[in-house]
C-alpha positions as CSV (number, residue, x, y, z in Angstrom):
1,X,295.0,229.7,214.9
2,X,294.0,229.5,218.6
3,X,291.8,232.5,219.6
4,X,291.1,233.2,223.5
5,X,288.0,235.9,224.1
6,X,287.8,237.4,227.5
7,X,285.3,239.4,229.4
8,X,287.3,241.4,232.3
9,X,287.1,240.2,235.5
10,X,285.2,243.1,237.1
11,X,283.4,242.2,240.3
12,X,279.7,242.9,240.5
13,X,280.3,245.1,243.8
14,X,282.3,247.4,241.8
15,X,279.6,248.0,239.2
16,X,276.6,248.3,241.6
17,X,277.9,249.0,245.0
18,X,275.8,248.4,247.8
19,X,272.9,247.5,245.3
20,X,275.2,244.1,244.2
21,X,273.3,241.3,245.7
22,X,270.2,242.5,243.5
23,X,272.4,242.8,240.5
24,X,272.1,240.9,237.1
25,X,275.1,238.8,235.7
26,X,274.4,238.2,232.3
27,X,276.0,235.9,229.4
28,X,278.5,237.9,227.5
29,X,276.4,237.6,223.9
30,X,279.1,239.9,222.2
31,X,281.9,237.5,222.6
32,X,279.3,234.7,221.7
33,X,278.3,236.3,218.6
34,X,282.3,236.6,217.8
35,X,282.8,233.1,218.2
36,X,280.0,231.9,216.4
37,X,280.6,233.7,213.2
38,X,284.4,232.4,213.7
39,X,283.3,228.8,213.9
40,X,280.8,229.4,210.7
41,X,283.9,230.2,208.9
42,X,286.1,227.3,210.0
43,X,288.1,228.7,213.1
44,X,287.1,226.1,215.7
45,X,290.2,226.5,218.3
46,X,288.0,229.3,220.3
47,X,287.7,229.5,224.1
48,X,285.9,231.9,226.1
49,X,286.8,233.1,229.9
50,X,284.0,235.3,231.5
51,X,285.7,236.7,234.1
52,X,282.9,238.3,235.7
53,X,281.0,234.8,236.0
54,X,284.0,233.0,237.1
55,X,285.0,236.1,239.6
56,X,288.6,235.4,238.7
57,X,291.7,237.1,239.8
58,X,294.2,238.7,237.7
59,X,296.7,235.8,238.4
60,X,294.0,233.0,237.6
61,X,293.3,234.9,234.0
62,X,297.2,234.8,233.4
63,X,297.4,231.2,234.3
64,X,294.5,230.5,231.7
65,X,296.2,232.8,229.3
66,X,299.7,230.6,229.8
67,X,297.9,227.4,229.8
68,X,295.9,228.0,226.5
69,X,298.7,229.7,224.8
70,X,296.5,231.6,222.1
71,X,297.7,233.6,219.0
72,X,295.0,236.0,219.6
73,X,293.2,237.4,222.4
74,X,290.1,239.4,221.8
75,X,288.8,241.3,224.9
76,X,285.4,243.1,225.4
77,X,285.1,246.2,227.8
78,X,282.7,248.7,228.7
79,X,283.9,251.9,230.1
80,X,283.6,250.9,233.6
81,X,285.4,247.4,233.0
82,X,288.3,249.2,231.2
83,X,290.5,249.4,234.0
84,X,290.7,245.5,234.2
85,X,290.4,245.0,230.4
86,X,293.8,247.1,230.3
87,X,295.4,244.8,233.0
88,X,294.2,241.6,231.1
89,X,295.4,243.0,227.9
90,X,299.1,243.8,230.1
91,X,299.0,240.1,231.0
92,X,298.6,238.8,227.3
93,X,301.9,240.5,226.5
94,X,303.5,239.3,229.5
95,X,302.4,235.5,229.0
96,X,303.8,235.9,225.5
97,X,304.7,239.1,223.7
98,X,303.8,237.5,220.5
99,X,299.9,237.5,221.4
100,X,298.2,239.8,219.3
101,X,295.7,241.7,221.7
102,X,292.5,243.2,220.2
103,X,289.9,245.1,222.2
104,X,286.3,245.9,221.2
105,X,283.3,247.2,222.9
106,X,281.7,250.4,223.9
107,X,284.6,252.1,225.6
108,X,287.3,252.0,222.6
109,X,284.0,252.5,219.9
110,X,283.7,256.1,222.2
111,X,287.3,256.7,222.5
112,X,289.2,255.3,219.9
113,X,292.7,257.1,220.0
114,X,292.3,258.0,224.0
115,X,292.1,254.1,224.7
116,X,295.1,253.0,222.5
117,X,296.9,255.9,224.1
118,X,296.2,254.7,227.6
119,X,296.9,251.0,227.0
120,X,300.2,250.7,225.4
121,X,300.1,246.8,225.1
122,X,297.0,246.9,223.0
123,X,297.7,246.2,219.3
124,X,294.1,246.6,217.7
125,X,291.0,248.3,218.4
126,X,287.7,247.1,216.8
127,X,285.1,250.0,217.0
128,X,281.6,249.5,216.0
129,X,280.1,246.1,215.6
130,X,282.6,243.7,215.9
131,X,281.7,240.5,214.0
132,X,282.9,241.0,210.6
133,X,285.8,243.5,211.5
134,X,287.3,240.6,213.8
135,X,286.4,237.7,211.3
136,X,288.5,239.9,208.6
137,X,291.2,240.4,211.0
138,X,291.7,236.8,211.8
139,X,291.3,235.9,207.8
140,X,294.4,238.1,207.3
141,X,296.3,236.8,210.0
142,X,295.6,233.1,209.2
143,X,296.7,233.9,205.5
144,X,299.6,236.0,207.0
145,X,298.4,238.9,204.9
146,X,299.0,242.8,206.1
147,X,295.7,243.8,207.6
148,X,296.3,247.7,208.2
149,X,293.6,248.6,205.5
150,X,290.7,246.8,207.3
151,X,287.7,249.2,208.2
152,X,286.6,249.2,211.7
153,X,290.0,248.9,213.5
154,X,292.2,251.7,215.6
155,X,295.8,250.7,214.8
156,X,299.3,251.9,215.6
157,X,301.3,253.0,212.6
158,X,304.9,255.0,212.3
159,X,304.6,256.6,215.8
160,X,300.8,257.6,215.4
161,X,297.3,256.2,216.1
162,X,295.4,255.5,212.8
163,X,291.7,255.3,213.0
164,X,290.4,253.6,209.8
165,X,287.4,254.4,208.0
166,X,284.2,252.9,209.7
167,X,282.8,249.7,208.5
168,X,278.9,249.9,207.7
169,X,276.4,248.0,210.0
170,X,275.3,244.6,209.3
171,X,271.9,245.3,207.3
172,X,270.8,241.6,207.4
173,X,271.2,240.3,211.1
174,X,269.7,237.0,210.2
175,X,273.0,236.3,208.3
176,X,274.6,235.9,212.1
177,X,274.5,232.2,213.5
178,X,273.1,231.9,217.1
179,X,275.6,233.0,219.5
180,X,278.0,230.2,221.1
181,X,276.5,230.3,224.2
182,X,278.0,226.5,224.8
183,X,281.4,227.9,224.9
184,X,280.3,229.7,228.4
185,X,281.1,227.5,231.5
186,X,277.6,227.3,232.8
187,X,274.4,228.9,231.3
188,X,272.6,228.3,234.5
189,X,275.3,230.5,236.8
190,X,273.9,233.6,235.0
191,X,270.9,235.4,236.2
192,X,268.9,238.8,235.9
193,X,268.0,241.1,239.0
194,X,265.0,239.4,240.9
195,X,262.5,241.8,239.1
196,X,263.4,241.0,235.4
197,X,264.1,237.2,235.5
198,X,262.2,234.2,236.8
199,X,263.6,230.7,237.3
200,X,266.2,229.8,234.6
201,X,266.6,233.4,233.0
202,X,269.0,233.8,229.9
203,X,269.4,236.9,227.5
204,X,268.7,237.4,224.0
205,X,269.4,240.2,221.2
206,X,266.7,240.5,219.0
207,X,267.5,243.7,217.3
208,X,270.4,246.3,217.5
209,X,270.6,250.3,217.2
210,X,268.3,252.8,217.9
211,X,266.8,255.7,215.9
212,X,266.4,257.8,219.0
213,X,268.9,260.6,220.0
214,X,268.8,260.7,224.1
215,X,271.5,262.9,225.2
216,X,272.5,260.7,227.8
217,X,272.9,257.4,225.7
218,X,275.8,255.9,224.0
219,X,274.8,254.2,221.0
220,X,278.3,254.0,219.2
221,X,278.5,250.2,218.9
222,X,275.2,249.4,217.3
223,X,274.6,253.0,216.0
224,X,271.4,255.2,215.4
225,X,269.8,252.9,212.6
226,X,267.5,250.2,214.0
227,X,268.2,246.6,212.8
228,X,266.0,243.7,213.9
229,X,266.0,240.0,213.2
230,X,263.0,238.5,211.5
231,X,260.3,237.2,213.9
232,X,261.1,233.4,212.1
233,X,264.9,234.0,213.3
234,X,263.8,235.2,217.1
235,X,261.4,232.3,217.4
236,X,263.8,229.7,216.3
237,X,266.3,231.1,219.1
238,X,263.8,231.0,221.6
239,X,262.9,227.3,220.7
240,X,266.9,226.8,220.5
241,X,267.4,228.0,224.2
242,X,264.2,225.7,225.4
243,X,265.5,222.7,223.5
244,X,269.0,222.7,224.2
245,X,269.1,224.6,227.6
246,X,265.8,224.2,229.0
247,X,265.2,228.0,229.6
248,X,262.1,229.3,231.3
249,X,262.6,233.1,230.9
250,X,264.0,235.1,228.0
251,X,265.2,238.7,228.9
252,X,265.2,240.7,225.6
253,X,268.2,243.0,226.1
254,X,267.4,245.1,223.1
255,X,267.3,249.0,223.8
256,X,263.3,249.1,222.3
257,X,261.7,245.8,221.7
258,X,258.9,247.5,220.2
259,X,260.3,250.0,217.5
260,X,258.6,247.8,214.8
261,X,255.0,246.9,216.1
262,X,254.1,244.6,213.3
263,X,257.6,242.8,214.0
264,X,256.8,242.4,217.5
265,X,253.2,241.3,217.0
266,X,254.8,238.7,214.4
267,X,257.2,237.7,217.0
268,X,254.2,237.2,219.7
269,X,252.3,235.0,217.0
270,X,255.1,232.9,216.4
271,X,255.7,232.4,220.2
272,X,252.0,231.1,220.4
273,X,252.0,229.2,217.6
274,X,254.9,227.3,218.2
275,X,253.9,226.0,221.7
276,X,256.8,227.2,223.3
277,X,255.7,227.7,227.2
278,X,257.8,230.1,228.6
279,X,258.0,233.8,229.9
280,X,259.6,236.8,228.9
281,X,260.4,240.4,229.3
282,X,261.8,243.4,227.3
283,X,262.3,246.9,227.3
284,X,260.3,249.7,225.6
285,X,259.5,253.5,224.9
286,X,256.2,254.5,226.4
287,X,255.3,256.2,223.0
288,X,255.5,252.5,221.4
289,X,252.7,251.1,223.7
290,X,249.2,250.3,223.0
291,X,246.2,248.1,224.5
292,X,246.2,245.7,221.3
293,X,250.0,245.1,221.1
294,X,250.1,244.5,225.2
295,X,247.3,242.0,224.9
296,X,249.2,240.0,222.4
297,X,252.4,240.0,224.2
298,X,250.8,238.9,227.4
299,X,249.4,235.9,225.3
300,X,252.7,235.2,224.0
301,X,254.1,235.1,227.5
302,X,255.3,238.7,228.4
303,X,255.3,239.2,232.5
304,X,257.3,242.6,232.5
305,X,258.3,245.6,230.6
306,X,261.0,247.9,231.6
307,X,260.3,251.9,230.6
308,X,262.8,254.4,230.6
309,X,261.0,257.4,232.3
310,X,264.3,259.4,233.0
311,X,262.5,262.3,234.5
312,X,259.4,263.5,236.2
313,X,260.7,267.4,235.0
314,X,259.4,268.4,231.5
315,X,262.2,270.7,231.3
316,X,264.9,267.9,232.1
317,X,262.9,265.4,229.6
318,X,263.7,268.2,227.0
319,X,267.3,268.5,228.1
320,X,267.7,264.7,227.8
321,X,266.1,264.8,224.1
322,X,263.8,261.7,225.4
323,X,260.8,263.3,223.4
324,X,258.1,261.9,225.6
325,X,255.7,263.4,227.8
326,X,254.8,262.6,231.4
327,X,251.2,262.2,230.4
328,X,252.5,259.4,227.7
329,X,254.4,257.6,230.6
330,X,251.0,257.9,232.9
331,X,249.0,256.3,230.2
332,X,251.6,253.7,229.4
333,X,252.0,252.4,232.8
334,X,248.2,252.5,233.5
335,X,247.9,250.1,230.2
336,X,250.6,247.7,231.0
337,X,249.0,247.2,234.4
338,X,245.8,246.9,233.1
339,X,246.5,244.0,230.9
340,X,248.1,242.3,233.7
341,X,251.9,242.7,232.9
342,X,254.4,244.0,235.4
343,X,255.9,247.2,234.6
344,X,259.3,248.7,235.9
345,X,260.7,251.9,235.3
346,X,264.3,253.7,235.5
347,X,265.2,257.5,236.3
348,X,268.2,259.6,236.3
349,X,269.1,261.7,238.8
350,X,271.5,264.6,239.3
351,X,271.5,265.5,235.6
352,X,273.6,268.5,234.5
353,X,271.7,271.6,235.6
354,X,268.8,269.6,237.3
355,X,267.9,271.5,240.7
356,X,266.9,269.6,243.8
357,X,263.1,270.8,243.3
358,X,263.4,268.8,239.8
359,X,265.1,265.6,241.7
360,X,262.4,265.8,244.3
361,X,259.5,266.1,241.5
362,X,260.9,262.8,239.8
363,X,260.8,261.1,243.1
364,X,257.3,262.4,243.5
365,X,256.1,261.2,240.0
366,X,257.2,257.7,240.4
367,X,255.6,257.7,243.3
368,X,252.4,258.0,242.0
369,X,252.8,255.6,239.4
370,X,251.5,251.9,239.7
371,X,255.2,250.6,239.1
372,X,256.2,247.3,240.3
373,X,260.0,248.4,240.6
374,X,262.2,251.0,240.1
375,X,266.0,251.6,239.3
376,X,267.1,255.2,240.7
377,X,270.5,256.0,238.6
378,X,272.9,258.7,239.4
379,X,273.9,260.7,236.3
380,X,276.9,258.9,234.4
381,X,278.3,261.2,231.8
382,X,279.4,258.3,229.4
383,X,282.2,259.1,226.6
384,X,280.8,260.7,223.6
385,X,277.6,261.2,224.3
386,X,275.9,265.2,224.2
387,X,275.4,265.6,227.9
388,X,278.6,264.3,228.6
389,X,279.8,267.5,226.8
390,X,277.8,269.7,228.8
391,X,278.8,268.2,232.0
392,X,282.0,270.0,232.8
393,X,279.8,273.5,232.9
394,X,277.6,272.1,235.8
395,X,279.8,270.3,238.1
396,X,283.1,268.0,238.6
397,X,283.6,265.3,235.9
398,X,285.9,262.5,237.0
399,X,288.5,260.6,234.6
400,X,288.5,257.9,236.6
401,X,286.7,255.2,234.6
402,X,286.2,253.0,237.5
403,X,283.7,255.2,238.8
404,X,281.9,255.0,235.5
405,X,279.3,252.2,236.8
406,X,275.6,251.7,237.4
407,X,275.3,252.5,241.2
408,X,278.9,254.0,242.0
409,X,280.1,254.7,245.4
410,X,282.3,257.1,243.9
411,X,280.7,259.4,241.7
412,X,281.6,260.4,238.3
413,X,279.6,263.5,238.1
414,X,279.1,265.8,241.0
415,X,276.8,268.8,239.9
416,X,277.9,272.2,241.5
417,X,275.9,272.8,244.9
418,X,275.6,269.2,245.8
419,X,278.2,266.9,247.7
420,X,278.7,263.2,246.8
421,X,277.4,262.2,250.0
422,X,274.2,264.1,249.7
423,X,273.5,262.6,246.3
424,X,274.3,258.9,247.5
425,X,272.0,259.7,250.2
426,X,269.3,260.8,248.2
427,X,269.5,257.8,246.1
428,X,269.2,255.4,248.9
429,X,266.6,257.1,250.8
430,X,264.4,257.1,247.5
431,X,264.9,253.4,247.1
432,X,264.0,252.5,250.7
433,X,261.0,255.2,250.5
434,X,260.2,253.2,247.4
435,X,260.2,249.8,248.6
436,X,259.4,249.8,251.9
437,X,256.0,251.5,251.6
438,X,253.2,249.4,253.4
439,X,251.1,250.0,249.8
440,X,253.8,248.6,247.9
441,X,254.5,245.5,249.7
442,X,250.6,244.8,250.3
443,X,250.1,244.9,246.6
444,X,253.5,242.8,245.8
445,X,253.3,240.0,248.4
446,X,255.8,237.8,246.0
447,X,258.4,240.0,247.1
448,X,258.3,238.6,250.3
449,X,257.6,235.3,249.9
450,X,259.9,234.8,246.8
451,X,262.9,233.2,248.2
452,X,265.7,234.9,245.8
453,X,264.1,238.4,246.2
454,X,263.7,238.1,249.7
455,X,267.0,237.1,250.3
456,X,268.7,239.6,247.7
457,X,266.2,242.5,249.0
458,X,267.1,241.7,252.6
459,X,270.9,241.9,251.9
460,X,270.5,245.2,250.0
461,X,268.3,246.7,252.6
462,X,271.2,245.8,255.2
463,X,273.5,247.6,252.8
464,X,271.5,250.4,252.7
465,X,270.8,250.8,255.9
466,X,274.5,250.4,257.1
467,X,275.4,252.7,254.4
468,X,273.1,255.6,256.0
469,X,274.2,255.0,259.4
470,X,278.1,255.2,258.5
471,X,277.4,258.5,256.3
472,X,275.4,259.7,259.3
473,X,278.5,259.3,261.3
474,X,280.4,261.5,259.0
């Protein structure tokens, strides 16, 4: 059985708009985990196409499908990339109607029935964690057995769409093999943002799930129950990446690397004891941070921490169900800086019911913090999140999935009392004001003398200024 796994070819410019030159391009680890589990169970005819990295056209994707002649094609899709996932699925059927098309990822997990309705060429959907569900599907197909009762799939039957019962999350993540990064074209071609990676950077996922219940966040795939690889597993995967690829920097893409304080300390000690000489970064909540932990992280090579600030308004933080206070943000940022680790923050603007005054308060708050960088997102009503259900009461919500990106140029949500151009201009000016402050540039000479940051920063700055000028003429 020949299996083809595809990351749809969405362009970085479509996801990040005028900020694309500083955008990340990370390995599709979800597909690499699928391939690893299949290989572990004896399936070796597997190919991965990363349409994002390869900047593939649909015509090229079609030619590769025709050339490889797969029996099954598995496609992953976020909400933003669903438009291209749907086109890719159609190409599979055009190449050979007998190809079984399977879609997994965040979008179909959030909207299983609607996704099947919008994509008539899709045979099977996999919702939630995909490894064991996809493996069981492949096993049934290879044995020529019926697969209609598999947990975790969405299927068609007798003129209707049937959502099978969910599959339980994988409890022991250490049972998973390391993702098969060797099936990717070239790991060296991937990169993070200039602020969250250095030299040869790659990504890792050391845990799954998040126990918090923020109203803007979708945890449909990995769920609300946190599970982590053991410290030994994490250190061994780092060793594997260092030995086999020569990686210089690891970016942990977990929602919160520090949920288990004891495990985080064990990972740090394992890195120190192993003598691994590399740097790394992670994401964390401000209420999981303390000085002793930060010192251990720094000793183990941590050089940056990304925190979700989200808002400078206590009312909005409560609406987001963030369960953090502004004083906790101030304390955490101060501690991180005190031990000598860079700290980057993210905020969300134009949240349903948020006022201009509250948006301005958020910008003032982040300007008051000694942050080394910031990401300013305009609110996106991701499907099946609590806040998305509230959004139609406070503004226009788009049903065009292509607009549901990180930094869209056509917004999926525009609150009442605002125009799209107003919000884009507010975001643009906030970025320019933050990064062009003399005090910020004085404290961050690396931004001026680092070639990659200088190059990407100049291009972003150029795009921002041109965007500002073009909107000013309207």
